[in-house]
N, C-alpha and C positions, 0 to 999 in steps of 0.2 A: 199402261193400256193394258186390259186383262183379255189374253187370248184364248178363245176356244175354237173347237172342231167339233163339229156336230153334225146331223141328217136335218134337212131343213125342206119345206114343201114351199116352192117359188110359184108364184101366177108370172106376172110379168113384171115386177117390181124391179128385177134384175135382168133385165136381157143379153149383157154382156155373159152371164153366166149359163141361162137358161131355166126351162119352167120344170116342173116335176119335181122328184124327189132329188137333192141334189146333195153331196158330204164337201161342206166348205170349210173353210178357216177364217174366222174374223179377229179383227182387233177392234175390239170394242172400247172407243174411249169417251169422253165427256158429254161430245158433241155428234161423232160421227162415228159411223162403226164402216173400218175397212174389209170389204169381202173377197176371197179368192176361193176358186174350185179347188179343193184337196186333190182330186183326182186329174185333172187337166195337169200338161207340162208347159202349156202356154203361158208365159208370163204376163202376158197380156189381158189375160182373163183373170181383171180385177175391177171391181167398182166401190163406189163408198156410197152410203144410202144415211141419212140421219138415225139417230140411235131411237127416237121414236118410232119408225119405221120396222127396225132391226127389232124391237121389243115385240112387236104387232106381229111379224114373220115366226118368232119363236113361240110366241102364243098362241099361235095357230097352228103350227108342227107341232107343238104338246097336246093341244087339244084333240087331232088328228090321229096322233100316235104313230111311231116310226115301223111299218109292216115288216121290218127286217132287223138284224143285226148287224152293227158294222163289222 
């Protein structure tokens, strides 16, 4: 699994993490992406989405552009 840490813009794809710009850590595999908030200390703040959905979220976030730096 490839681990990434990046800013993404969420609408309602991951309700356990929230919406808007979020700093997340993702373990992307062949079929699933396991995503958790990088800023929340709550360990239950984790969700799983299909890789196709994760790729769409990443592409949309890249197109919009992050308005701030890490």
